[in-house]
N, CA and C atoms as a LAMMPS dump frame, in Angstrom:
ITEM: TIMESTEP
0
ITEM: NUMBER OF ATOMS
369
ITEM: BOX BOUNDS ff ff ff
-5.0000000000000000e+02 5.0000000000000000e+02
-5.0000000000000000e+02 5.0000000000000000e+02
-5.0000000000000000e+02 5.0000000000000000e+02
ITEM: ATOMS id mol type element x y z
1 1 1 N -144.068 -79.295 245.454
2 1 2 C -144.863 -80.48 245.736
3 1 3 C -146.248 -80.062 246.227
4 2 1 N -147.292 -80.649 245.674
5 2 2 C -148.647 -80.268 246.079
6 2 3 C -149.033 -80.98 247.372
7 3 1 N -149.863 -80.304 248.153
8 3 2 C -150.325 -80.903 249.402
9 3 3 C -151.354 -81.983 249.112
10 4 1 N -151.285 -83.044 249.888
11 4 2 C -152.269 -84.112 249.721
12 4 3 C -153.624 -83.643 250.231
13 5 1 N -154.671 -84.082 249.565
14 5 2 C -156.026 -83.735 249.994
15 5 3 C -156.432 -84.626 251.158
16 6 1 N -157.188 -84.019 252.072
17 6 2 C -157.589 -84.708 253.294
18 6 3 C -158.997 -85.281 253.136
19 7 1 N -159.133 -86.571 253.438
20 7 2 C -160.425 -87.253 253.38
21 7 3 C -160.759 -87.732 254.786
22 8 1 N -161.945 -87.371 255.27
23 8 2 C -162.428 -87.857 256.566
24 8 3 C -163.294 -89.086 256.311
25 9 1 N -162.921 -90.199 256.925
26 9 2 C -163.67 -91.45 256.784
27 9 3 C -164.342 -91.742 258.116
28 10 1 N -165.681 -91.834 258.105
29 10 2 C -166.442 -92.087 259.322
30 10 3 C -167.08 -93.467 259.206
31 11 1 N -166.608 -94.39 260.03
32 11 2 C -167.114 -95.763 260.006
33 11 3 C -166.829 -96.397 261.361
34 12 1 N -167.752 -97.193 261.874
35 12 2 C -167.547 -97.826 263.176
36 12 3 C -166.824 -99.163 263.065
37 13 1 N -166.492 -99.587 261.85
38 13 2 C -165.806 -100.859 261.644
39 13 3 C -164.316 -100.593 261.4
40 14 1 N -163.485 -101.028 262.349
41 14 2 C -162.04 -100.769 262.269
42 14 3 C -161.415 -101.387 261.014
43 15 1 N -161.92 -102.536 260.576
44 15 2 C -161.381 -103.177 259.368
45 15 3 C -161.651 -102.326 258.134
46 16 1 N -162.842 -101.765 258.052
47 16 2 C -163.183 -100.893 256.922
48 16 3 C -162.299 -99.651 256.946
49 17 1 N -162.122 -99.062 258.126
50 17 2 C -161.262 -97.881 258.244
51 17 3 C -159.844 -98.194 257.763
52 18 1 N -159.318 -99.331 258.185
53 18 2 C -157.962 -99.724 257.792
54 18 3 C -157.862 -99.922 256.278
55 19 1 N -158.842 -100.593 255.706
56 19 2 C -158.859 -100.855 254.268
57 19 3 C -158.911 -99.549 253.471
58 20 1 N -159.792 -98.646 253.878
59 20 2 C -159.911 -97.367 253.172
60 20 3 C -158.638 -96.544 253.37
61 21 1 N -158.102 -96.556 254.584
62 21 2 C -156.848 -95.841 254.863
63 21 3 C -155.726 -96.336 253.958
64 22 1 N -155.61 -97.648 253.815
65 22 2 C -154.589 -98.227 252.941
66 22 3 C -154.81 -97.811 251.491
67 23 1 N -156.056 -97.852 251.045
68 23 2 C -156.378 -97.478 249.67
69 23 3 C -156.057 -96.014 249.413
70 24 1 N -156.48 -95.138 250.331
71 24 2 C -156.247 -93.705 250.138
72 24 3 C -154.783 -93.331 250.348
73 25 1 N -154.133 -94.011 251.282
74 25 2 C -152.739 -93.71 251.588
75 25 3 C -151.806 -93.968 250.422
76 26 1 N -152.191 -94.897 249.548
77 26 2 C -151.343 -95.211 248.402
78 26 3 C -151.639 -94.281 247.217
79 27 1 N -152.518 -93.298 247.427
80 27 2 C -152.819 -92.344 246.363
81 27 3 C -152.53 -90.93 246.865
82 28 1 N -153.208 -89.974 246.335
83 28 2 C -152.904 -88.565 246.638
84 28 3 C -153.681 -88.025 247.836
85 29 1 N -154.024 -88.887 248.798
86 29 2 C -154.873 -88.455 249.901
87 29 3 C -154.281 -88.766 251.266
88 30 1 N -154.658 -87.932 252.226
89 30 2 C -154.372 -88.18 253.628
90 30 3 C -155.708 -88.583 254.247
91 31 1 N -155.69 -89.639 255.029
92 31 2 C -156.923 -90.16 255.607
93 31 3 C -157.014 -89.794 257.087
94 32 1 N -158.137 -89.191 257.469
95 32 2 C -158.447 -88.911 258.869
96 32 3 C -159.662 -89.777 259.178
97 33 1 N -159.684 -90.425 260.351
98 33 2 C -160.789 -91.339 260.633
99 33 3 C -161.559 -90.953 261.892
100 34 1 N -162.816 -91.365 261.911
101 34 2 C -163.685 -91.221 263.082
102 34 3 C -164.549 -92.472 263.145
103 35 1 N -164.863 -92.923 264.372
104 35 2 C -165.631 -94.158 264.516
105 35 3 C -167.098 -93.949 264.862
106 36 1 N -167.522 -92.684 264.976
107 36 2 C -168.947 -92.406 265.163
108 36 3 C -169.251 -91.001 264.657
109 37 1 N -170.52 -90.679 264.579
110 37 2 C -170.942 -89.409 263.979
111 37 3 C -170.48 -88.194 264.786
112 38 1 N -170.543 -88.267 266.105
113 38 2 C -170.133 -87.117 266.92
114 38 3 C -168.636 -86.834 266.751
115 39 1 N -167.829 -87.889 266.767
116 39 2 C -166.395 -87.736 266.531
117 39 3 C -166.168 -87.204 265.112
118 40 1 N -166.991 -87.661 264.181
119 40 2 C -166.895 -87.195 262.799
120 40 3 C -167.163 -85.704 262.682
121 41 1 N -168.168 -85.212 263.391
122 41 2 C -168.468 -83.773 263.362
123 41 3 C -167.32 -82.969 263.956
124 42 1 N -166.746 -83.472 265.058
125 42 2 C -165.592 -82.802 265.674
126 42 3 C -164.42 -82.737 264.708
127 43 1 N -164.108 -83.874 264.092
128 43 2 C -162.96 -83.925 263.173
129 43 3 C -163.218 -83.088 261.93
130 44 1 N -164.466 -83.045 261.459
131 44 2 C -164.779 -82.208 260.297
132 44 3 C -164.494 -80.745 260.627
133 45 1 N -164.855 -80.319 261.835
134 45 2 C -164.591 -78.94 262.271
135 45 3 C -163.101 -78.662 262.412
136 46 1 N -162.38 -79.587 263.021
137 46 2 C -160.945 -79.399 263.266
138 46 3 C -160.118 -79.51 261.988
139 47 1 N -160.405 -80.514 261.195
140 47 2 C -159.535 -80.874 260.074
141 47 3 C -159.91 -80.211 258.743
142 48 1 N -161.169 -79.784 258.602
143 48 2 C -161.663 -79.193 257.35
144 48 3 C -161.252 -80.05 256.132
145 49 1 N -161.748 -81.293 256.075
146 49 2 C -161.361 -82.188 254.967
147 49 3 C -161.942 -81.727 253.63
148 50 1 N -161.351 -82.192 252.544
149 50 2 C -161.862 -81.873 251.209
150 50 3 C -163.062 -82.747 250.856
151 51 1 N -163.228 -83.875 251.6
152 51 2 C -164.338 -84.785 251.328
153 51 3 C -164.558 -85.676 252.543
154 52 1 N -165.809 -86.108 252.733
155 52 2 C -166.141 -87.037 253.82
156 52 3 C -166.727 -88.304 253.207
157 53 1 N -166.179 -89.442 253.623
158 53 2 C -166.702 -90.753 253.246
159 53 3 C -167.463 -91.26 254.467
160 54 1 N -168.765 -91.435 254.345
161 54 2 C -169.64 -91.631 255.498
162 54 3 C -170.396 -92.949 255.478
163 55 1 N -170.18 -93.758 256.51
164 55 2 C -170.993 -94.96 256.711
165 55 3 C -172.354 -94.494 257.234
166 56 1 N -173.416 -95.158 256.84
167 56 2 C -174.754 -94.759 257.301
168 56 3 C -175.171 -95.475 258.577
169 57 1 N -174.608 -96.666 258.828
170 57 2 C -174.979 -97.461 259.994
171 57 3 C -173.972 -97.203 261.114
172 58 1 N -174.201 -96.15 261.888
173 58 2 C -173.288 -95.767 262.959
174 58 3 C -173.975 -95.852 264.314
175 59 1 N -173.2 -96.079 265.396
176 59 2 C -173.802 -96.109 266.734
177 59 3 C -174.204 -94.698 267.184
178 60 1 N -175.166 -94.6 268.059
179 60 2 C -175.657 -93.358 268.668
180 60 3 C -176.383 -92.446 267.675
181 61 1 N -175.682 -91.954 266.664
182 61 2 C -176.314 -91.114 265.638
183 61 3 C -176.024 -91.734 264.275
184 62 1 N -177.048 -91.887 263.456
185 62 2 C -176.866 -92.505 262.142
186 62 3 C -176.099 -91.574 261.202
187 63 1 N -175.668 -92.132 260.097
188 63 2 C -175.026 -91.33 259.065
189 63 3 C -175.966 -90.254 258.532
190 64 1 N -177.266 -90.573 258.466
191 64 2 C -178.242 -89.569 258.007
192 64 3 C -178.315 -88.412 258.997
193 65 1 N -178.285 -88.724 260.298
194 65 2 C -178.273 -87.676 261.326
195 65 3 C -177.027 -86.813 261.208
196 66 1 N -175.887 -87.455 260.968
197 66 2 C -174.632 -86.726 260.766
198 66 3 C -174.76 -85.781 259.578
199 67 1 N -175.289 -86.307 258.478
200 67 2 C -175.417 -85.514 257.253
201 67 3 C -176.305 -84.292 257.479
202 68 1 N -177.412 -84.473 258.2
203 68 2 C -178.303 -83.335 258.513
204 68 3 C -177.551 -82.267 259.312
205 69 1 N -176.819 -82.686 260.351
206 69 2 C -176.071 -81.735 261.184
207 69 3 C -174.979 -81.033 260.378
208 70 1 N -174.269 -81.784 259.569
209 70 2 C -173.189 -81.21 258.76
210 70 3 C -173.742 -80.152 257.8
211 71 1 N -174.818 -80.491 257.125
212 71 2 C -175.379 -79.582 256.111
213 71 3 C -176.068 -78.372 256.746
214 72 1 N -176.373 -78.439 258.048
215 72 2 C -176.947 -77.286 258.753
216 72 3 C -175.88 -76.413 259.397
217 73 1 N -174.609 -76.811 259.276
218 73 2 C -173.511 -76.048 259.854
219 73 3 C -172.885 -75.178 258.758
220 74 1 N -173.006 -73.85 258.878
221 74 2 C -172.5 -72.958 257.825
222 74 3 C -171.014 -73.144 257.507
223 75 1 N -170.215 -73.553 258.506
224 75 2 C -168.773 -73.735 258.279
225 75 3 C -168.447 -75.043 257.565
226 76 1 N -169.342 -76.016 257.642
227 76 2 C -169.027 -77.358 257.142
228 76 3 C -169.891 -77.805 255.968
229 77 1 N -170.98 -77.095 255.703
230 77 2 C -171.961 -77.597 254.74
231 77 3 C -171.434 -77.737 253.312
232 78 1 N -170.338 -77.031 252.993
233 78 2 C -169.792 -77.11 251.637
234 78 3 C -168.924 -78.345 251.407
235 79 1 N -168.598 -79.088 252.476
236 79 2 C -167.756 -80.286 252.318
237 79 3 C -168.576 -81.379 251.624
238 80 1 N -168.083 -81.893 250.487
239 80 2 C -168.829 -82.962 249.814
240 80 3 C -168.799 -84.258 250.64
241 81 1 N -169.926 -84.967 250.609
242 81 2 C -170.061 -86.219 251.368
243 81 3 C -170.458 -87.333 250.408
244 82 1 N -169.741 -88.454 250.517
245 82 2 C -170.121 -89.663 249.783
246 82 3 C -170.564 -90.683 250.819
247 83 1 N -171.788 -91.165 250.685
248 83 2 C -172.272 -92.232 251.564
249 83 3 C -171.589 -93.528 251.133
250 84 1 N -171.032 -94.248 252.095
251 84 2 C -170.277 -95.467 251.829
252 84 3 C -170.865 -96.531 252.742
253 85 1 N -171.698 -97.405 252.19
254 85 2 C -172.527 -98.24 253.048
255 85 3 C -172.774 -99.632 252.488
256 86 1 N -173.213 -100.512 253.353
257 86 2 C -173.635 -101.838 252.91
258 86 3 C -175.094 -101.811 252.47
259 87 1 N -175.798 -100.742 252.821
260 87 2 C -177.2 -100.615 252.421
261 87 3 C -177.279 -100.41 250.915
262 88 1 N -178.062 -101.239 250.246
263 88 2 C -178.14 -101.133 248.795
264 88 3 C -179.466 -100.596 248.308
265 89 1 N -180.285 -100.17 249.209
266 89 2 C -181.639 -99.737 248.929
267 89 3 C -181.672 -98.416 248.158
268 90 1 N -182.424 -98.383 247.083
269 90 2 C -182.529 -97.162 246.272
270 90 3 C -183.178 -96.019 247.05
271 91 1 N -184.124 -96.337 247.935
272 91 2 C -184.76 -95.299 248.758
273 91 3 C -183.739 -94.628 249.671
274 92 1 N -182.83 -95.432 250.228
275 92 2 C -181.782 -94.884 251.09
276 92 3 C -180.875 -93.974 250.262
277 93 1 N -180.495 -94.433 249.081
278 93 2 C -179.644 -93.621 248.193
279 93 3 C -180.332 -92.297 247.877
280 94 1 N -181.614 -92.338 247.574
281 94 2 C -182.36 -91.11 247.262
282 94 3 C -182.418 -90.174 248.46
283 95 1 N -182.626 -90.735 249.655
284 95 2 C -182.689 -89.912 250.864
285 95 3 C -181.339 -89.231 251.137
286 96 1 N -180.268 -89.993 250.977
287 96 2 C -178.922 -89.469 251.191
288 96 3 C -178.643 -88.316 250.217
289 97 1 N -179.004 -88.508 248.968
290 97 2 C -178.777 -87.47 247.961
291 97 3 C -179.653 -86.239 248.254
292 98 1 N -180.875 -86.469 248.7
293 98 2 C -181.772 -85.359 249.041
294 98 3 C -181.231 -84.539 250.211
295 99 1 N -180.493 -85.192 251.11
296 99 2 C -179.908 -84.496 252.256
297 99 3 C -178.616 -83.759 251.889
298 100 1 N -178.155 -83.93 250.665
299 100 2 C -176.998 -83.151 250.223
300 100 3 C -175.733 -83.923 249.928
301 101 1 N -175.774 -85.256 250.006
302 101 2 C -174.582 -86.028 249.635
303 101 3 C -174.348 -85.914 248.132
304 102 1 N -173.092 -86.015 247.72
305 102 2 C -172.77 -85.934 246.292
306 102 3 C -172.705 -87.309 245.64
307 103 1 N -172.602 -88.355 246.477
308 103 2 C -172.494 -89.694 245.917
309 103 3 C -172.945 -90.761 246.887
310 104 1 N -173.186 -91.941 246.338
311 104 2 C -173.627 -93.096 247.116
312 104 3 C -172.851 -94.284 246.591
313 105 1 N -172.112 -94.939 247.463
314 105 2 C -171.254 -96.035 247.04
315 105 3 C -171.438 -97.213 247.98
316 106 1 N -171.603 -98.393 247.4
317 106 2 C -171.721 -99.589 248.239
318 106 3 C -170.331 -100.07 248.639
319 107 1 N -170.22 -100.573 249.863
320 107 2 C -168.922 -101.029 250.365
321 107 3 C -168.361 -102.194 249.557
322 108 1 N -169.209 -102.874 248.824
323 108 2 C -168.739 -103.997 248.014
324 108 3 C -167.97 -103.533 246.768
325 109 1 N -167.914 -102.226 246.535
326 109 2 C -167.216 -101.708 245.362
327 109 3 C -165.715 -101.988 245.464
328 110 1 N -165.035 -101.94 244.369
329 110 2 C -163.586 -102.134 244.367
330 110 3 C -162.866 -100.842 244.704
331 111 1 N -161.575 -100.95 245.013
332 111 2 C -160.813 -99.752 245.373
333 111 3 C -160.721 -98.77 244.207
334 112 1 N -160.723 -99.285 242.967
335 112 2 C -160.67 -98.394 241.802
336 112 3 C -161.923 -97.513 241.738
337 113 1 N -163.08 -98.132 241.969
338 113 2 C -164.344 -97.384 241.95
339 113 3 C -164.39 -96.346 243.084
340 114 1 N -163.903 -96.75 244.254
341 114 2 C -163.856 -95.844 245.399
342 114 3 C -162.966 -94.638 245.085
343 115 1 N -161.76 -94.891 244.597
344 115 2 C -160.837 -93.792 244.27
345 115 3 C -161.377 -92.906 243.161
346 116 1 N -162.023 -93.509 242.194
347 116 2 C -162.593 -92.758 241.081
348 116 3 C -163.644 -91.766 241.588
349 117 1 N -164.532 -92.22 242.471
350 117 2 C -165.564 -91.331 242.995
351 117 3 C -164.94 -90.242 243.86
352 118 1 N -163.965 -90.6 244.696
353 118 2 C -163.297 -89.61 245.535
354 118 3 C -162.595 -88.566 244.654
355 119 1 N -161.906 -89.036 243.61
356 119 2 C -161.236 -88.117 242.685
357 119 3 C -162.216 -87.119 242.066
358 120 1 N -163.428 -87.583 241.782
359 120 2 C -164.435 -86.703 241.173
360 120 3 C -164.886 -85.581 242.088
361 121 1 N -164.905 -85.83 243.402
362 121 2 C -165.527 -84.868 244.311
363 121 3 C -164.601 -84.181 245.306
364 122 1 N -163.389 -84.663 245.488
365 122 2 C -162.467 -84.029 246.438
366 122 3 C -161.941 -82.742 245.806
367 123 1 N -162.439 -81.639 246.285
368 123 2 C -162.098 -80.339 245.67
369 123 3 C -160.643 -79.955 245.904
């Protein structure tokens, strides 16, 4: 039996975390959650996930701040990150990609689209 891939989901909205957890739990993934960027960095270090799903609108430190710190950490910078946000702005998407994210997904997407993108990037 193959081991399930671990996905770290960082979002300050408990409903979003639950929804994503349910979606990932019914597929080939184990979901680890964090409710802010600092907790996300800790869990990324501890858990070494195959992929991070990152909200950009977080308390204390933004998702962009998290992404900068993650990509500057030699132990964590190889983890692919998909921005998962309500922000639909093309400039934001470009900035996220420039900082090293592999994908940009709006929260309004369906679970099929979410799983499809995760499947593409979870190594």
